[in-house]
C-alpha positions in Angstrom: -39.1 -69.0 28.2 -35.5 -69.1 27.5 -34.3 -67.2 24.1 -31.6 -68.4 21.7 -29.0 -65.3 20.9 -27.8 -65.5 17.8 -26.4 -63.4 14.9 -27.7 -63.7 11.6 -25.8 -63.5 8.1 -28.6 -61.4 6.0 -26.3 -60.3 3.0 -28.7 -60.8 -0.2 -31.5 -62.2 1.9 -34.9 -60.9 1.4 -36.4 -59.3 4.3 -40.0 -57.6 4.1 -40.9 -54.7 6.8 -44.6 -54.1 6.9 -45.0 -50.3 7.9 -43.3 -47.0 6.5 -43.2 -44.9 10.0 -40.5 -43.9 12.1 -40.5 -47.3 13.5 -40.1 -48.9 10.4 -37.2 -46.5 9.4 -35.4 -47.4 12.7 -35.3 -51.2 11.6 -34.2 -50.7 8.1 -30.8 -48.6 9.1 -29.6 -51.9 10.5 -31.3 -54.2 8.0 -29.6 -52.2 5.6 -26.0 -52.1 7.2 -26.5 -56.4 7.5 -26.9 -56.1 3.5 -30.3 -57.3 3.3 -32.6 -57.3 0.6 -35.3 -55.1 1.7 -38.9 -54.8 0.8 -41.1 -52.2 2.7 -44.9 -52.6 2.1 -46.8 -49.8 3.2 -49.1 -47.1 1.7 -47.2 -44.1 2.7 -43.7 -43.8 4.2 -41.2 -41.4 5.9 -39.0 -39.1 3.5 -35.8 -41.2 4.5 -37.5 -44.3 3.3 -38.8 -42.5 0.4 -35.1 -41.6 -0.4 -33.8 -45.1 0.3 -36.4 -46.4 -2.3 -35.5 -43.8 -4.8 -31.7 -44.4 -4.6 -32.4 -48.1 -5.0 -31.5 -49.3 -1.6 -35.1 -50.7 -0.9 -37.7 -51.8 -2.7 -41.5 -50.1 -1.7 -44.6 -51.4 -2.4 -46.9 -48.4 -1.7 -50.2 -50.1 -0.7 -51.6 -52.4 2.3 -49.9 -55.5 3.3 -51.6 -58.7 1.3 -51.1 -62.1 1.8 -48.6 -62.8 -0.8 -46.4 -60.1 0.2 -43.8 -62.7 2.4 -43.0 -65.0 -0.7 -39.7 -65.4 -1.2 -38.7 -63.8 2.3 -36.4 -65.2 4.9 -37.5 -62.6 8.0 -40.5 -60.3 8.2 -40.7 -57.0 10.5 -44.2 -55.9 11.2 -43.5 -52.1 12.3 -46.9 -50.8 12.5 -48.8 -49.5 15.3 -52.1 -51.4 14.3 -52.5 -55.1 16.2 -54.7 -56.0 13.6 -52.4 -55.7 10.6 -49.3 -57.1 13.0 -51.4 -60.3 13.8 -52.4 -60.7 10.0 -48.6 -60.4 9.3 -47.4 -63.0 11.8 -50.3 -65.4 11.0 -48.8 -65.1 7.3 -45.6 -65.6 8.2 -46.7 -68.9 10.5 -48.3 -70.4 7.8 -45.1 -69.8 5.6 -42.4 -71.0 8.2 -41.0 -67.4 8.3 -39.7 -65.7 11.5 -41.7 -62.9 12.1 -41.0 -59.9 14.4 -43.8 -57.3 15.6 -42.5 -54.4 17.1 -43.6 -53.8 20.8 -46.4 -56.8 20.0 -44.7 -59.8 21.9 -48.0 -62.1 20.9 -47.1 -61.8 17.5 -43.4 -62.1 17.9 -41.0 -65.6 16.6 -38.0 -63.4 17.7 -37.1 -59.7 19.2 -34.6 -57.0 18.3 -32.3 -56.7 21.3 -30.7 -53.3 21.9 -27.2 -53.3 20.3 -24.0 -51.6 20.7 -21.7 -51.8 17.7 -18.2 -51.2 17.5 -17.1 -52.2 14.3 -17.2 -55.8 14.1 -17.9 -56.1 17.8 -21.5 -56.4 18.5 -23.0 -56.5 22.1 -27.0 -57.3 22.1 -29.1 -57.3 25.2 -32.6 -58.7 25.6 -35.0 -58.7 28.3 -37.4 -61.1 26.4 -39.6 -58.3 25.4 -40.4 -57.5 29.5 -38.8 -54.1 29.3 -37.0 -52.5 26.3 -36.5 -49.4 28.1 -34.1 -51.6 30.8 -32.3 -52.9 27.6 -31.8 -49.3 26.3 -30.5 -48.2 29.7 -28.0 -51.3 29.6 -27.0 -50.3 26.2 -26.1 -46.5 27.1 -24.1 -48.0 30.0 -22.1 -50.3 27.6 -21.7 -48.0 25.3 -19.6 -45.8 27.8 -17.7 -48.9 28.8 -16.7 -50.0 25.0 -15.7 -47.2 23.5 -15.2 -46.4 19.5 -11.5 -47.5 19.7 -12.7 -51.3 20.3 -13.2 -51.3 16.4 -9.9 -50.7 16.0 -8.4 -52.6 18.3 -10.6 -55.6 17.4 -9.4 -55.4 13.6 -5.9 -55.7 14.9 -6.7 -58.6 17.3 -8.1 -60.5 14.2 -4.9 -59.7 12.3 -2.8 -61.1 15.1 -5.2 -64.4 15.5 -4.4 -65.1 11.6 -0.5 -64.2 12.1 0.0 -66.5 15.2 -2.1 -69.4 13.7 -0.2 -69.2 10.5 3.3 -69.3 12.1 2.8 -71.1 15.3 3.7 -74.8 15.6 2.3 -74.8 19.3 -1.8 -74.4 19.2 -2.0 -74.2 22.7 0.6 -71.9 23.7 -1.1 -69.9 20.5 -4.4 -69.7 22.6 -2.9 -68.4 25.6 -1.4 -65.7 24.0 -4.7 -64.9 22.1 -6.3 -65.0 25.6 -3.9 -62.7 26.8 -3.9 -60.3 23.9 -7.7 -59.9 24.7 -7.0 -58.5 28.4 -7.8 -55.1 29.5 -3.7 -54.8 29.9 -3.6 -55.3 26.1 -6.2 -52.9 25.3 -4.6 -50.1 27.7 -1.3 -50.9 25.9 -2.8 -50.7 22.4 -4.3 -47.3 23.3 -0.9 -45.7 24.7 1.3 -47.0 21.7 1.4 -48.6 18.1 0.3 -51.9 17.7 3.5 -53.2 17.2 5.1 -51.8 20.6 2.0 -53.1 22.0 2.7 -56.7 20.7 6.2 -56.2 21.5 5.2 -55.3 25.5 3.1 -58.4 25.7 5.9 -60.5 24.6 8.2 -58.8 26.7 5.4 -59.9 29.9 5.4 -63.7 28.3 9.2 -64.3 28.9 9.3 -61.9 32.3 9.7 -63.5 35.8 9.7 -60.5 37.5 6.9 -60.1 40.1 4.1 -57.6 39.9 4.2 -55.0 41.9 0.7 -55.3 43.2 -1.2 -58.1 42.1 -2.0 -61.3 43.6 -3.6 -64.4 43.1 -5.9 -66.0 45.5 -6.3 -69.7 44.5 -9.8 -69.8 47.1 -12.2 -73.0 48.1 -15.6 -72.3 47.4 -16.9 -75.1 49.7 -19.3 -77.9 48.6 -22.1 -75.2 47.6 -23.9 -73.8 50.5 -22.6 -69.9 50.5 -22.9 -70.5 54.6 -20.0 -72.5 54.4 -17.8 -70.2 52.7 -15.0 -69.1 54.8 -14.8 -65.8 55.9 -11.5 -64.9 54.3 -12.9 -66.3 50.9 -15.9 -64.2 51.4 -14.2 -61.1 52.0 -11.9 -61.6 48.9 -14.7 -62.1 46.8 -16.3 -58.9 47.6 -13.4 -56.9 46.7 -12.0 -58.9 43.6 -11.2 -57.3 40.4 -11.3 -60.5 38.5 -12.7 -63.8 39.5 -12.1 -66.9 37.6 -14.5 -69.9 38.8 -15.3 -73.6 38.0 -18.8 -74.0 36.2 -19.9 -76.1 39.4 -19.6 -73.2 41.9 -22.9 -72.8 43.8 -25.0 -69.9 42.5 -25.5 -68.6 45.9 -21.4 -68.5 46.4 -21.3 -66.6 43.1 -23.6 -64.0 44.1 -21.4 -62.8 46.8 -18.7 -61.6 44.2 -18.5 -57.9 44.1 -20.6 -56.4 41.2 -17.4 -54.5 39.8 -15.6 -57.5 39.5 -15.3 -59.1 35.9 -16.4 -62.9 36.5 -15.1 -65.4 34.2 -16.3 -69.1 34.0 -13.3 -71.2 33.2 -14.9 -74.7 34.4 -16.1 -77.9 32.6 -19.8 -78.8 31.5 -20.7 -82.2 30.2 -17.2 -83.4 29.9 -16.2 -80.3 27.6 -13.6 -77.8 28.9 -14.4 -74.1 28.2 -11.0 -73.9 28.5 -7.7 -75.6 28.7 -5.5 -75.6 31.7 -2.8 -74.0 29.9 -5.4 -71.1 29.0 -6.3 -70.5 32.4 -2.6 -70.4 33.7 -2.0 -67.6 31.3 -5.3 -65.9 32.4 -4.1 -66.0 35.9 -0.7 -64.6 35.1 -2.1 -61.9 32.6 -4.7 -60.4 35.0 -2.5 -60.3 38.1 -0.3 -57.9 36.2 -3.4 -55.9 35.6 -5.5 -55.8 38.7 -4.4 -56.3 42.5 -6.7 -59.1 43.6 -7.3 -61.9 41.4 -9.3 -65.0 42.5 -9.4 -68.4 41.3 -12.5 -69.6 42.6 -12.5 -74.0 42.9 -15.4 -75.7 44.2 -14.7 -77.5 47.6 -11.2 -77.2 48.6 -8.6 -75.8 46.1 -5.9 -78.3 47.0 -8.5 -81.6 46.5 -8.8 -82.7 43.1 -8.7 -79.1 41.6 -5.4 -79.0 39.6 -4.3 -75.9 42.0 -0.7 -77.4 41.6 -0.4 -76.9 38.0 -1.8 -73.6 38.7 0.6 -72.7 41.5 3.7 -74.0 39.1 2.6 -71.7 36.6 2.2 -68.4 39.1 5.4 -69.3 40.5 7.3 -69.6 37.0 6.1 -66.4 36.3 6.9 -64.7 39.6 3.1 -63.9 40.6 2.4 -63.8 44.3 -0.4 -66.4 45.2 -2.0 -67.4 48.6 -4.1 -70.6 49.0 -7.5 -69.9 50.7 -8.8 -73.4 51.8 -12.4 -74.5 51.8 -14.7 -77.4 52.9 -13.8 -80.1 50.5 -16.8 -82.0 49.1 -16.2 -85.1 50.9 -16.8 -83.3 54.1 -19.9 -81.4 52.6 -21.3 -85.1 51.1 -21.0 -86.6 54.8 -22.5 -83.7 56.6 -25.5 -83.6 54.3 -26.1 -87.2 54.7 -25.7 -87.1 58.4 -22.6 -89.3 59.1 -19.1 -89.5 60.1 -16.7 -90.6 57.7 -14.5 -91.6 60.6 -17.0 -92.9 62.8 -14.9 -95.0 65.0 -17.7 -97.8 65.5 -17.0 -98.8 61.8 -13.8 -97.1 60.2 -10.4 -96.5 61.2 -9.2 -94.4 58.1 -10.2 -92.1 55.1 -9.4 -92.5 51.5 -9.9 -89.8 48.9 -9.6 -91.1 45.4 -11.5 -90.4 41.9 -12.8 -93.2 39.5 -10.4 -92.5 36.4 -12.1 -92.7 33.0 -9.0 -92.7 31.0 -6.7 -95.4 29.4 -5.2 -95.7 33.3 -8.6 -97.0 34.6 -7.6 -100.6 34.9 -4.9 -100.0 37.2 -6.6 -97.8 40.1 -4.4 -98.2 43.0 -7.2 -98.8 45.8 -5.3 -101.2 47.6 -5.5 -99.6 51.2 -9.1 -100.3 51.2 -10.1 -102.8 53.7 -13.3 -103.5 55.9 -12.6 -100.4 58.0 -11.8 -98.0 55.4 -14.4 -95.4 54.2 -13.5 -94.6 50.4 -14.7 -91.4 48.9 -14.9 -91.1 45.0 -14.9 -87.7 43.7 -16.5 -87.7 40.5 -17.7 -91.1 40.1 -18.7 -90.6 36.4 -22.0 -91.8 34.7 -21.2 -95.3 34.7 -22.0 -96.6 38.0 -21.8 -100.2 37.0 -18.4 -100.0 36.0 -17.7 -98.2 39.4 -19.3 -101.6 41.4 -17.0 -103.5 39.2 -14.2 -101.9 40.1 -15.0 -101.9 43.9 -15.3 -105.8 43.7 -12.1 -106.3 42.3 -10.4 -104.5 45.1 -12.1 -106.9 47.1 -15.3 -105.2 48.6 -18.0 -107.5 49.5 -21.1 -106.9 47.3 -22.9 -106.0 50.2 -20.7 -103.2 51.4 -23.0 -100.2 51.9 -22.5 -96.8 49.8 -24.3 -93.8 49.2 -24.1 -91.2 46.5 -24.7 -87.5 47.6 -25.5 -85.1 44.4 -25.0 -81.4 44.6 -24.3 -81.5 48.5 -25.5 -78.7 50.4 -27.2 -77.1 47.5 -31.0 -76.8 47.5 -31.2 -79.5 44.6 -29.3 -81.9 47.1 -30.1 -85.5 46.4 -29.1 -88.5 48.5 -29.2 -92.0 47.4 -28.4 -95.1 50.2 -27.5 -98.3 48.4 -24.6 -101.0 48.4 -21.9 -102.0 45.8 -24.4 -104.9 44.6 -27.1 -102.3 43.9 -24.9 -99.4 42.6 -25.4 -100.6 38.7 -29.2 -100.2 38.8 -29.1 -96.7 40.4 -29.9 -93.8 38.0 -27.3 -91.4 37.4 -27.6 -88.2 39.7 -26.3 -84.5 38.5 -22.9 -83.5 39.0 -21.0 -82.8 40.8 -21.6 -86.0 42.9 -19.5 -88.1 45.4 -19.7 -91.9 46.3 -19.1 -93.0 49.8 -18.5 -96.7 50.2 -17.9 -98.2 53.5 -19.7 -99.6 56.7 -20.2 -95.6 57.8 -22.3 -95.4 54.6 -25.0 -98.0 56.2 -28.4 -96.5 57.5 -28.2 -99.4 60.1 -25.0 -98.4 61.5 -26.6 -96.0 64.6 -29.6 -98.6 65.3 -29.3 -99.9 68.8 -28.5 -103.4 68.6 -27.3 -103.4 64.9 -24.9 -106.3 63.8 -22.4 -104.0 63.0 -22.4 -102.4 66.3 -22.2 -105.8 68.2 -19.4 -106.9 65.5 -17.6 -103.5 66.4 -17.9 -103.9 70.0 -16.7 -107.4 70.4 -13.7 -107.1 68.1 -12.3 -103.3 68.8 -8.9 -103.1 69.5 -6.9 -100.1 70.4 -9.2 -98.2 68.3 -9.0 -100.4 65.1 -11.7 -102.8 64.2 -10.2 -106.4 63.7 -12.7 -107.7 61.2 
């Protein structure tokens, strides 16, 4: 079961804690820090809870739990060793629509309390879905070593910088990019070494500097269509020694598993049409990380130079004086063709290949597919969800309704799907998950390789110098 991680504002809200032992005391500290109005129900309590009650910080009902004790509460924690009591609290909470946590009693829980690392306003919570609190505690200790107490002061400073920048800036995109750079490790180290004003000035100097980094280099690497075995040897080696990897959302999980455990891994892609970061922000991150780390990998699905906005990132790196290298990958069109078992340039049916995308913007009516002929294989990246509109555009280009086509979804991955169809039937195909490609042309026909097929006879009769005359 997937859990929803949330951070609750409990200031002034009533929370009932059933139990008064050491377990309950451990829960009360966090509730009081959050400003909750805490009511403890227990015949006996620890000296610390008794002191909190005398000081008016908690209310104490010195008796066993009763059904009406949850009246007016928004949250309840059952912190007793008695399963029967926990069960009674849970059932009462369930009847009243109140969320309940029974400590170390998973079946009587609506939610779990994670192991928490707290550094001022920075909070990192770890959950194992109740399967291993010991593992959560171990990870918490590791994170406490990674994120020291100085993160609290740094976060306060970041908050002030955010307010000042947003109030003074007339360029929201540049403000976002600057804020992301301020949140890098390089900024943190500058904050540690100097006064905040000096750190901010240093970052501003880096923003305007075009001096190449002495050590850092950015690699624009292709992740291939999905199967990790189709990754190039060079790309695989880079992932194994990368300091930072910024990857698209649709890069295969098997490829991501090859990244060094010591690397920072950042998803900068797009999901359901929504961008996690703008292209300008990604450019700024690449520049910032190159000044902090030696090996920065920008991992893109397929080949980085095919519909991957590599050109914009290259321009940003050049302008900032950052060394870069392009590491080619197998583009999705080739992966899709391999998955379908076809040749995009089968000489019996195609003399050229055109890679394109299906535009969804205002310019959609002016797509230039004029080179599409009966001997062209058209590969459409990102065909979008409206296959009917795609079919209409293809017909406008003069392609016959019976033209074969196929859709390949998640090519070379374990969830790969292939649909063979035609332009006429395309609107009736249910949308397949992204990433998907549409291959249009005679090579997409299942009949192509059958002995005596009409296509083969027509090709044999009309082929001249390797180009079919149809």
